[in-house]
N, C-alpha and C positions, 0 to 999 in steps of 0.2 A: 466761434464767439462771436468771430465776422465776419460778417455780409461787405462786401461790393459789388459797388454794381458799373456796368455797364457805362467805355470811357473814359475812368475815371482817372487819374494821374498821381501814383502819389511819391516826391522827389524823396531824395536822399536823407537818411537822418526821420522820419520820420519814426513815430513811437505812439505805439498804439495800447494802448494799455486797458486786457478785460478784468486784471486782476489786483492785488496791490494786500500785501502778505504784513504789509509792518504793525496792522493792529495786533496781530497777536503776539508782536514784538513788546507791541507800547499794555499792552494784557499783561502782560507773562512778568513784567519788571515793576517790583518794589519802587522803582521811582517815582509809578504813575497810576493813581488809586481807583482813575474810568474804566471803564464796559467802552472798545471799544467796539464798532456797527463790521466785518468784514468787507469791505471794498469791492465787489467782486459787481459785472455787469459785459453784456453783447457789446457793439461797436459794430452800426447801421452807417452805410454812406449810400449815400445814393448819387446815377447817373449823371452824367457829365457835371464832376468835381475835382477840382483839384488842389491837391492838400502837397502846400505848399515845404521846401525845408526845412528841418527839424524840428518842426510843431509836435506836439502833443496831442495825444483828445483820449477824455484818459475813461475812465470803466463809463457800461451808461446809456454815453453817447449817444444821439442818430446826428444825423448830414442831412437835409434833404438833397432832393436835387436840382444839377444851377447851383454848387454853390463855391466859392476858391478862400481856401482859406491857408490864411499867405505865411512865409514865413516863422519859425519861434511860437505860436500861436501856439495858446495854451486855450483849448474846448474841453468844457468842464460840462457845460449845458449843451440842451437839443438846437442844432439850428438851423432854420425851416428850407424851407426854397424859396431858387434868386438868391443869399445871403449873399454880400464878403462880409466879412475878419478878420481879425488878426486882433493882439495882444491878449490877452487876456482874457476870455468868453467867459463874462458870469452873468448870468439874465435871472434877475429873482424870481 
């Protein structure tokens, strides 16, 4: 579920989430009337990437080549090659 390219460094505390079953818990609860879909997806990290300490990479994300992900970043969407991202990465 996770692929990591060459010359990629992943710092300590980084979390790579390929699946999240909170939807099952919420759907089964009497307090929630919505149907929640399961959040499952592969994570792909390219070549020459640095992922900083305590970053969180969520399901279905693809990170291109030559990318820097700042410490503490939450990566929810794909990151194109050659970018530097930090904070909460949400691209429409």
